[in-house]
C-alpha positions as CSV (number, residue, x, y, z in Angstrom):
1,X,-9.8,-13.0,2.5
2,X,-10.4,-9.3,1.5
3,X,-11.4,-6.7,4.0
4,X,-14.7,-6.3,2.2
5,X,-15.6,-10.0,2.6
6,X,-14.8,-9.8,6.3
7,X,-17.1,-6.8,6.6
8,X,-19.8,-8.5,4.6
9,X,-20.0,-11.3,7.1
10,X,-19.8,-9.2,10.2
11,X,-22.5,-7.7,12.4
12,X,-21.1,-4.8,14.4
13,X,-22.6,-3.1,17.4
14,X,-22.2,0.2,19.3
15,X,-23.7,1.2,22.6
16,X,-24.4,4.5,24.4
17,X,-26.1,5.2,27.8
18,X,-28.5,7.9,28.8
19,X,-27.7,11.1,30.6
20,X,-29.2,13.4,33.3
21,X,-28.5,17.0,34.0
22,X,-28.1,17.2,37.8
23,X,-27.7,20.9,37.9
24,X,-27.2,23.9,35.6
25,X,-29.8,23.4,32.9
26,X,-30.7,26.8,31.3
27,X,-27.9,28.7,33.2
28,X,-25.3,26.7,31.2
29,X,-26.6,28.6,28.1
30,X,-25.6,31.8,29.7
31,X,-22.0,30.8,30.6
32,X,-22.6,29.1,33.9
33,X,-21.3,25.6,34.7
34,X,-23.5,22.5,34.6
35,X,-23.1,19.0,35.9
36,X,-24.4,16.0,34.0
37,X,-24.5,12.4,35.2
38,X,-24.1,9.3,33.1
39,X,-27.3,7.2,33.4
40,X,-26.6,3.6,32.4
41,X,-30.0,2.2,33.4
42,X,-31.3,3.0,29.9
43,X,-29.5,3.3,26.6
44,X,-29.2,2.7,22.9
45,X,-27.7,-0.2,21.0
46,X,-27.1,0.1,17.3
47,X,-26.2,-2.8,15.0
48,X,-24.8,-2.6,11.4
49,X,-24.6,-5.5,9.0
50,X,-24.2,-6.1,5.3
51,X,-27.4,-6.0,3.2
52,X,-27.2,-5.4,-0.6
53,X,-28.9,-2.3,-2.0
54,X,-29.7,1.0,-0.4
55,X,-29.1,1.6,3.3
56,X,-32.1,0.3,5.3
57,X,-32.9,1.7,8.7
58,X,-34.9,-0.1,11.4
59,X,-36.0,1.9,14.5
60,X,-39.0,2.6,16.7
61,X,-39.5,5.9,14.9
62,X,-39.1,4.7,11.3
63,X,-38.4,1.6,9.3
64,X,-37.5,1.8,5.6
65,X,-34.9,3.1,3.1
66,X,-32.7,5.8,4.8
67,X,-33.3,8.3,1.9
68,X,-37.0,8.2,2.7
69,X,-36.6,8.8,6.4
70,X,-38.8,11.6,7.9
71,X,-37.4,15.1,8.7
72,X,-37.2,14.1,12.4
73,X,-34.3,11.8,11.5
74,X,-32.3,14.1,9.2
75,X,-29.7,14.6,11.9
76,X,-29.2,10.8,12.2
77,X,-29.0,10.5,8.4
78,X,-26.4,13.2,8.2
79,X,-24.3,11.6,11.0
80,X,-24.4,8.3,9.0
81,X,-23.3,10.0,5.8
82,X,-20.4,11.9,7.4
83,X,-19.2,8.8,9.3
84,X,-19.3,6.6,6.3
85,X,-17.4,9.2,4.3
86,X,-14.8,9.4,7.0
87,X,-14.5,5.6,7.0
88,X,-14.3,5.6,3.2
89,X,-17.2,3.2,3.0
90,X,-19.9,3.5,0.3
91,X,-23.3,5.0,1.1
92,X,-25.1,1.7,0.5
93,X,-25.3,-2.1,1.3
94,X,-26.1,-1.7,5.0
95,X,-28.9,-2.7,7.4
96,X,-28.8,-0.4,10.4
97,X,-30.9,-1.2,13.4
98,X,-31.5,1.1,16.4
99,X,-32.8,-0.3,19.7
100,X,-33.4,2.3,22.4
101,X,-34.8,2.1,25.9
102,X,-34.5,5.9,26.3
103,X,-37.8,7.7,26.0
104,X,-37.3,10.5,23.5
105,X,-38.0,14.2,24.3
106,X,-37.6,13.8,28.1
107,X,-34.2,15.4,28.6
108,X,-32.4,12.1,28.9
109,X,-30.1,12.5,26.0
110,X,-31.9,10.3,23.6
111,X,-30.7,11.9,20.4
112,X,-27.1,12.1,21.6
113,X,-27.1,8.5,22.6
114,X,-28.6,7.3,19.3
115,X,-26.0,9.3,17.4
116,X,-23.1,8.1,19.6
117,X,-24.1,4.4,19.3
118,X,-24.5,4.8,15.6
119,X,-21.0,6.2,15.1
120,X,-19.5,3.5,17.3
121,X,-21.3,0.7,15.4
122,X,-20.2,2.1,12.0
123,X,-16.5,2.3,13.1
124,X,-16.8,-1.2,14.5
125,X,-18.3,-2.4,11.2
126,X,-15.3,-0.9,9.3
127,X,-13.0,-2.5,11.9
128,X,-11.4,0.8,12.7
129,X,-10.9,1.9,16.3
130,X,-12.6,5.3,17.0
131,X,-11.3,7.9,19.3
132,X,-13.5,9.8,21.8
133,X,-12.9,13.0,19.7
134,X,-14.2,11.2,16.6
135,X,-17.3,10.0,18.4
136,X,-18.1,13.5,19.7
137,X,-17.4,15.1,16.3
138,X,-19.8,12.9,14.3
139,X,-22.4,12.6,17.1
140,X,-22.6,16.4,17.3
141,X,-23.6,16.6,13.6
142,X,-26.9,15.0,14.6
143,X,-27.1,17.1,17.8
144,X,-27.0,20.3,15.7
145,X,-30.2,19.1,13.9
146,X,-31.8,18.2,17.2
147,X,-30.9,21.3,19.3
148,X,-29.6,24.0,16.9
149,X,-26.6,25.0,18.9
150,X,-25.9,22.1,21.3
151,X,-23.6,22.6,24.3
152,X,-22.0,19.2,23.7
153,X,-22.7,18.1,27.2
154,X,-25.1,15.3,26.1
155,X,-22.7,13.7,23.7
156,X,-19.9,13.9,26.3
157,X,-22.0,12.3,29.1
158,X,-23.5,9.4,27.1
159,X,-19.9,8.3,26.5
160,X,-18.6,8.9,30.0
161,X,-18.2,6.8,33.2
162,X,-18.0,9.8,35.5
163,X,-20.1,13.0,36.1
164,X,-19.2,15.7,33.6
165,X,-18.4,19.3,34.6
166,X,-19.2,21.5,31.6
167,X,-18.8,25.2,31.1
168,X,-18.6,26.9,27.7
169,X,-15.1,28.0,26.6
170,X,-13.4,26.1,29.4
171,X,-11.8,22.6,29.3
172,X,-14.1,19.7,30.1
173,X,-13.6,18.2,33.5
174,X,-14.8,15.0,35.2
175,X,-15.9,14.8,38.9
176,X,-14.5,12.3,41.3
177,X,-17.4,11.5,43.6
178,X,-17.0,10.3,47.2
179,X,-19.5,8.0,48.9
180,X,-22.8,6.9,47.5
181,X,-25.7,9.0,46.4
182,X,-29.1,7.3,45.9
183,X,-31.2,9.1,43.3
184,X,-34.7,8.4,41.9
185,X,-35.7,9.7,38.5
186,X,-39.4,9.9,37.5
187,X,-40.8,10.5,34.1
188,X,-43.8,12.7,34.2
189,X,-45.1,11.1,30.9
190,X,-45.1,14.5,29.1
191,X,-42.4,15.5,26.7
192,X,-40.2,18.3,27.7
193,X,-40.8,21.3,25.5
194,X,-37.2,22.5,25.2
195,X,-37.9,25.1,22.5
196,X,-40.6,26.8,24.5
197,X,-38.6,26.6,27.8
198,X,-35.5,28.1,26.2
199,X,-37.6,30.8,24.6
200,X,-39.3,31.6,27.9
201,X,-36.0,32.2,29.6
202,X,-34.7,34.2,26.6
203,X,-37.7,36.5,26.8
204,X,-37.3,36.9,30.6
205,X,-33.7,37.9,30.0
206,X,-34.8,40.6,27.7
207,X,-37.7,41.9,29.9
208,X,-36.0,41.7,33.3
209,X,-32.2,41.3,32.6
210,X,-31.0,42.3,36.1
211,X,-33.3,39.9,37.9
212,X,-32.6,36.9,35.5
213,X,-28.8,37.6,35.5
214,X,-29.0,37.4,39.3
215,X,-30.8,34.0,39.0
216,X,-28.2,32.7,36.5
217,X,-25.4,33.7,38.8
218,X,-27.0,32.1,41.8
219,X,-27.5,28.9,39.8
220,X,-23.8,29.0,38.9
221,X,-22.9,29.4,42.6
222,X,-25.1,26.4,43.4
223,X,-23.5,24.3,40.8
224,X,-20.0,24.9,42.3
225,X,-21.4,23.9,45.7
226,X,-23.0,20.8,44.2
227,X,-19.6,19.7,42.9
228,X,-18.2,20.2,46.4
229,X,-21.0,18.1,47.9
230,X,-20.4,15.3,45.4
231,X,-16.7,15.3,46.1
232,X,-17.2,15.4,49.9
233,X,-20.1,12.9,50.2
234,X,-22.3,15.7,51.7
235,X,-25.8,14.3,51.1
236,X,-27.7,16.8,53.3
237,X,-26.0,19.7,51.6
238,X,-26.6,18.3,48.1
239,X,-30.3,17.9,48.9
240,X,-30.6,21.5,50.1
241,X,-28.8,22.7,47.0
242,X,-31.1,20.8,44.6
243,X,-34.1,22.4,46.4
244,X,-32.5,25.9,46.0
245,X,-31.9,25.3,42.3
246,X,-35.5,24.2,41.8
247,X,-36.7,27.5,43.3
248,X,-34.7,29.4,40.7
249,X,-36.0,27.2,37.9
250,X,-39.5,28.1,39.1
251,X,-38.5,31.8,38.9
252,X,-37.4,31.1,35.3
253,X,-40.9,29.7,34.5
254,X,-39.7,26.3,33.3
255,X,-41.2,24.1,36.0
256,X,-44.9,23.5,35.4
257,X,-47.7,22.2,37.6
258,X,-47.1,18.6,36.8
259,X,-43.4,18.7,37.7
260,X,-44.1,20.8,40.8
261,X,-46.6,18.2,42.0
262,X,-44.1,15.3,41.6
263,X,-41.3,17.3,43.3
264,X,-43.7,18.0,46.3
265,X,-44.6,14.3,46.5
266,X,-40.9,13.3,46.6
267,X,-40.2,15.9,49.3
268,X,-43.3,14.9,51.3
269,X,-42.0,11.3,51.2
270,X,-38.7,12.4,52.8
271,X,-36.4,13.1,49.8
272,X,-33.4,15.2,50.8
273,X,-33.9,17.4,47.7
274,X,-35.7,17.3,44.3
275,X,-35.8,19.3,41.1
276,X,-36.6,19.0,37.5
277,X,-33.9,17.7,35.2
278,X,-33.6,18.9,31.6
279,X,-35.5,21.7,29.9
280,X,-38.6,21.5,32.0
281,X,-42.3,22.1,31.0
282,X,-42.6,18.3,31.1
283,X,-39.9,15.6,31.1
284,X,-38.4,14.2,34.3
285,X,-37.6,15.1,37.9
286,X,-34.7,13.8,40.0
287,X,-34.9,13.3,43.7
288,X,-32.1,12.5,46.3
289,X,-33.1,9.7,48.7
290,X,-31.6,9.2,52.1
291,X,-30.3,5.6,51.5
292,X,-31.0,2.5,49.4
293,X,-34.1,1.5,51.4
294,X,-35.5,5.0,51.1
295,X,-34.8,5.0,47.4
296,X,-37.0,1.9,47.0
297,X,-39.8,3.4,49.1
298,X,-39.6,6.6,47.1
299,X,-39.8,4.7,43.9
300,X,-42.9,2.9,45.0
301,X,-44.7,6.1,46.0
302,X,-43.9,7.8,42.7
303,X,-45.1,4.7,40.8
304,X,-48.3,4.8,42.7
305,X,-48.8,8.4,41.7
306,X,-49.2,7.3,38.1
307,X,-45.9,8.5,36.5
308,X,-44.8,6.9,33.3
309,X,-41.5,5.4,34.6
310,X,-39.3,5.5,37.7
311,X,-35.6,4.6,37.8
312,X,-33.8,4.4,41.1
313,X,-30.0,4.6,40.6
314,X,-26.9,4.9,42.7
315,X,-24.0,7.3,41.9
316,X,-20.7,6.1,43.3
317,X,-17.1,6.1,42.3
318,X,-16.3,2.6,41.1
């Protein structure tokens, strides 16, 4: 039986999880480190199977021929084209389906997860084993469309089992956590306005460079201390550091009234620390609970406040 016939009868899948920025959003753009957490509670599954004719794409955002996809999906289309070219497969005869439980535009790595799952599914369809470097290479094609100049942290983390330590122009590192950390993530229901948030920080850097540079350096110091807390199972210290980081993000003007309200609620309910996660001006918050029982109580309180979604999850070294 020829390879083409094997492929024609095959349905291949690829999966990628979500991600969270624990600490270092915005300051990472200015050379400081950031820590991102793999977030396996939500994710993306892509499937690829043979279907004669033009490539047909099925997703929540669009269903139809790939060449008629809206501008929003041009990054995904580009990733598919480049990956098929690498695999020496024709740009036709495919049904590609994307199923995602990650809400887009909330700082949870939706675009990176979709691109990563797509690349994995196409390699699986071609019956070729892909390396981590290849996954990152082709997923980042889409990320450039989504974010202009992506740091690469999203694509790394949606494909990782451990927290990722990222700093521009330094080797990627992975953090070995000790103990258990019970987090609660709450979706404000409003999309994070990344472009506006990044622009706000850039303007501040121009108008008050010394003040903002000091803020960035402090966020960098906090990030180093957060790593130590994760490695030493220091919950109280981690909570304190998350609160300190949030104060600096307020200074940067990226934490709006809605996020501040959710953070205050979490702290009033006994969270050890809470902050926004992602670009801000909407999106999600992350809170550190005392233990598993407290995590459940915190989840209930946040749900009662009317947020879109709440995800309690535990970070531990398996």
